[in-house]
C-alpha positions as a printed Julia matrix, in Angstrom:
326×3 Matrix{Float64}:
 156.42  148.5   142.19
 155.68  151.52  144.37
 152.69  152.59  142.29
 151.29  149.05  142.43
 151.55  148.98  146.22
 149.83  152.37  146.43
 147.09  151.17  144.06
 146.48  148.01  146.1
 146.36  150.05  149.31
 143.85  152.41  147.73
 141.66  149.5   146.56
 141.82  147.93  150.03
 140.77  151.24  151.58
 137.8   151.52  149.19
 136.72  147.96  149.9
 136.87  148.58  153.64
 134.79  151.72  153.21
 132.19  149.86  151.11
 131.95  147.04  153.62
 131.5   149.54  156.47
 128.67  151.31  154.63
 126.99  147.95  153.93
 127.16  146.98  157.6
 125.68  150.32  158.67
 122.8   149.88  156.23
 122.24  146.36  157.55
 122.17  147.56  161.16
 119.65  150.26  160.21
 117.42  147.68  158.49
 117.56  145.43  161.55
 116.65  148.37  163.78
 113.6   149.1   161.62
 112.46  145.47  161.77
 112.87  145.29  165.54
 110.78  148.46  165.89
 107.87  146.91  163.92
 108.23  148.81  160.66
 107.27  145.49  159.02
 103.8   144.04  159.49
 104.83  140.77  161.16
 102.45  138.46  162.98
 104.72  136.38  165.2
 108.24  136.08  166.58
 109.28  133.5   163.99
 108.3   135.8   161.13
 110.26  138.58  162.83
 113.34  136.36  163.06
 113.04  135.46  159.38
 112.85  139.09  158.29
 115.66  140.23  160.58
 117.96  137.67  159.01
 117.28  138.92  155.46
 119.03  142.32  155.76
 121.82  140.68  157.75
 122.49  138.18  154.97
 122.1   140.76  152.2
 124.73  142.91  153.89
 127.09  139.97  154.29
 126.55  138.86  150.68
 127.3   142.32  149.28
 130.41  142.7   151.44
 131.74  139.29  150.36
 131.1   139.94  146.66
 133.03  143.23  146.83
 135.76  141.66  148.94
 135.98  138.53  146.77
 136.33  140.48  143.53
 138.96  142.88  144.89
 140.97  140.25  146.79
 140.73  137.53  144.15
 139.48  135.0   146.72
 137.26  132.27  145.26
 136.28  131.11  148.74
 134.82  134.55  149.51
 132.85  134.56  146.26
 131.63  131.02  147.0
 130.55  132.07  150.48
 128.79  135.11  148.99
 126.85  132.86  146.63
 126.02  130.59  149.56
 124.74  133.58  151.56
 122.67  134.89  148.65
 121.06  131.47  148.28
 120.14  131.65  151.97
 118.56  135.07  151.5
 116.32  133.52  148.85
 115.6   130.6   151.16
 114.69  132.91  154.05
 112.31  134.94  151.87
 110.66  131.68  150.69
 110.38  130.59  154.33
 108.73  133.86  155.34
 106.22  133.69  152.47
 105.49  130.02  153.24
 104.69  130.81  156.88
 102.09  133.38  155.8
 100.58  130.98  153.27
 100.42  128.27  155.98
  98.27  130.57  158.16
  95.47  130.76  155.6
  92.16  129.19  156.56
  91.17  125.96  154.83
  88.74  126.27  151.93
  86.73  124.1   149.54
  89.86  123.28  147.5
  92.5   122.9   150.22
  90.29  121.22  152.8
  93.25  120.42  155.08
  94.48  124.01  154.94
  97.84  125.3   153.72
 100.15  123.98  156.44
 102.23  121.94  154.03
 103.38  125.14  152.32
 106.21  125.19  154.88
 107.22  121.64  153.98
 107.26  122.53  150.29
 109.42  125.57  151.11
 111.8   123.35  153.05
 112.22  121.02  150.04
 112.82  124.0   147.74
 115.44  125.43  150.12
 117.39  122.19  150.31
 117.13  121.41  146.59
 118.32  124.88  145.54
 121.25  124.83  147.93
 122.34  121.37  146.8
 122.22  122.53  143.18
 124.31  125.61  143.96
 126.78  123.43  145.83
 127.37  121.29  142.74
 128.18  124.46  140.82
 130.65  125.47  143.54
 132.23  122.03  143.34
 132.75  122.35  139.59
 134.29  125.83  139.9
 136.54  124.72  142.77
 137.98  121.96  140.58
 138.76  124.49  137.85
 140.37  126.9   140.33
 142.58  124.36  142.06
 144.18  123.44  138.72
 145.26  127.03  138.06
 147.37  129.01  140.54
 146.15  132.55  141.32
 147.08  135.39  143.71
 144.98  136.51  146.69
 144.95  139.68  148.81
 144.81  137.86  152.15
 144.44  141.01  154.3
 141.22  142.03  152.55
 140.06  138.41  152.43
 140.47  138.02  156.2
 138.77  141.33  157.03
 135.66  140.55  154.97
 135.51  136.93  156.2
 135.51  138.11  159.82
 132.65  140.51  159.04
 130.68  137.63  157.48
 131.39  135.36  160.44
 130.12  137.9   163.0
 126.96  138.56  160.97
 126.15  134.87  160.5
 126.7   134.03  164.16
 124.35  136.85  165.18
 121.65  135.58  162.8
 122.09  131.97  163.98
 121.52  133.07  167.59
 118.25  134.73  166.54
 116.98  131.46  165.02
 118.27  128.91  167.54
 115.28  128.63  169.91
 112.63  128.32  167.17
 114.64  125.85  165.09
 113.83  123.01  167.51
 110.07  123.15  166.92
 109.6   124.0   163.24
 110.95  122.07  160.24
 110.98  125.1   157.96
 112.76  127.32  160.5
 115.2   124.48  161.2
 116.04  124.4   157.5
 116.69  128.15  157.53
 118.73  127.81  160.74
 120.94  125.15  159.14
 121.46  127.45  156.18
 122.82  130.12  158.53
 124.96  127.71  160.54
 126.42  126.54  157.25
 127.24  130.14  156.38
 128.95  130.65  159.73
 131.05  127.51  159.23
 131.94  128.69  155.74
 133.1   132.05  157.11
 135.19  130.27  159.75
 136.8   128.19  157.01
 137.56  131.31  154.97
 139.19  132.99  157.98
 141.28  129.89  158.7
 142.2   129.54  155.02
 143.17  133.19  154.8
 145.57  132.77  157.74
 147.19  129.74  156.1
 147.62  131.6   152.81
 148.96  134.72  154.53
 151.56  133.01  156.74
 152.41  129.89  154.7
 151.57  130.85  151.11
 149.25  127.85  150.65
 147.1   129.36  147.86
 145.42  126.01  147.14
 143.6   126.24  150.5
 141.25  128.82  148.96
 139.58  126.45  146.43
 139.7   123.59  148.94
 137.36  125.59  151.2
 134.72  125.28  148.48
 135.0   121.49  148.73
 134.4   121.76  152.5
 131.27  123.88  151.92
 129.87  121.31  149.48
 130.56  118.45  151.91
 128.78  120.24  154.76
 125.74  121.03  152.64
 125.34  117.46  151.37
 125.67  115.89  154.83
 123.68  118.54  156.75
 120.69  118.84  154.45
 120.03  115.23  153.46
 118.32  114.77  156.85
 116.04  117.78  156.25
 115.17  116.54  152.77
 114.42  113.05  154.07
 112.17  114.39  156.83
 110.31  116.69  154.44
 109.74  113.87  151.95
 108.39  111.66  154.76
 105.75  114.31  155.45
 104.84  114.7   151.77
 104.57  110.91  151.42
 102.34  110.82  154.55
 104.63  108.45  156.44
 103.99  107.78  160.13
 105.8   110.59  162.03
 108.85  109.62  164.05
 108.06  109.18  167.74
 104.74  107.41  167.23
 103.51  104.17  165.65
 100.37  102.37  164.5
 100.85   99.81  167.27
 100.97  102.51  169.95
  97.8   104.2   168.69
  96.0   100.85  168.42
  96.97   99.91  171.98
  95.84  103.32  173.29
  92.41  103.11  171.66
  91.85   99.5   172.69
  92.61  100.4   176.32
  89.05  101.78  176.51
  86.49   99.27  177.82
  83.98  100.16  175.12
  86.42   99.35  172.28
  86.83   95.74  171.19
  89.53   96.51  168.64
  90.98   99.36  166.6
  91.96   98.92  162.95
  92.32  100.66  159.59
  94.66  103.1   161.35
  96.36  105.84  159.34
  98.79  108.32  160.91
 100.38  111.3   159.18
 101.56  114.86  159.74
 100.74  117.96  157.73
 103.74  120.06  158.74
 106.05  118.09  161.02
 104.24  119.33  164.14
 100.55  118.39  163.93
  99.86  114.63  163.89
  96.59  113.27  162.5
  94.97  109.85  163.06
  92.15  108.19  161.15
  90.85  104.83  162.36
  87.98  102.4   162.68
  86.89  101.15  166.11
  84.72   98.08  166.78
  82.56   98.6   169.89
  82.14   95.95  172.54
  79.33   97.87  174.24
  76.74   99.48  171.96
  74.5   100.64  174.78
  76.24  104.01  175.08
  75.43  106.9   172.75
  77.48  107.33  169.59
  78.55  110.84  170.59
  79.86  109.62  173.96
  81.88  106.84  172.32
  83.37  109.15  169.68
  84.32  111.77  172.29
  86.13  109.24  174.48
  87.94  107.56  171.59
  89.06  110.86  170.05
  90.35  112.21  173.37
  92.23  109.06  174.38
  95.22  109.58  171.97
  95.8   112.98  173.61
  97.81  111.06  176.21
 100.43  110.26  173.56
 100.47  113.74  172.03
  97.9   113.27  169.25
  95.09  115.83  169.19
  93.56  115.35  165.73
  91.61  112.08  165.56
  88.82  110.97  163.22
  87.1   107.7   164.14
  84.51  105.5   162.43
  82.48  103.28  164.79
  81.44   99.71  164.0
  79.65   96.86  165.78
  80.33   93.59  163.94
  82.26   93.88  160.72
  84.41   96.13  158.58
  84.33   95.94  154.8
  87.91   97.22  154.73
  89.25   94.88  157.42
  91.36   92.98  154.86
  93.19   96.24  154.09
  93.71   97.15  157.75
């Protein structure tokens, strides 16, 4: 018994040492990013790249801690974190692709690259969650032992790292769908770490070993509920649905408020990336005495009052061949 206790203490000491080294490497990587060792073009790109070493450090620490402690919840959280590292790298690459100038093939530009990245992020994480669900079922049917001291120590490290990364992303997550997706990934990781800490305390003081696999169920539930909204919003953009917050009726009323416009029709509204809203419409003129350029300028500028800056208008006097489709 004595040799087993000494062996476990030695393994715990090694795991603590490994986790400490990982955290130091992570802090060094973050320092390099903050001092512009990476060629980043904006603050959002910087936030994305700062979060990568953070999450890599947390993932490595949780893999080591999960294997040595025997905690399935730590290994599940490590897999969750690693998935987020992949998602963050995809997000960073997508932002650079989105900045490319439009060309003869992609005449609208590459802005939807961020939406595609958002769909990939959500789809991958949902797939991983189903795997976690399956493994959790297998674990809960077979009792196993857990080193709760090591489990708690590593979970606390993961919680601190995830909270720090979430703070970095918070302000930008309100204005960008892709960054919001990455932010939700990180918040999910922080919640997972909180659950692991809480579960570790229950196992340590009450011996409730079954709490460990149950945490995996909680992670799956959060992912399904939290990311369905992101997936729905991304699909709305891909399907060119009218963005939330505006409507065909509102655009029609705004255009027809001009004296020169008799009616507006054949109105199409869509968004390329969740931020920029585009409008295409036909406008029948009631006064054809003014120049075409003057009419177009006034009609295109009028929707600016409702937050729409990209308008393409076709002018008409008497009839529209497509009126039946309007």
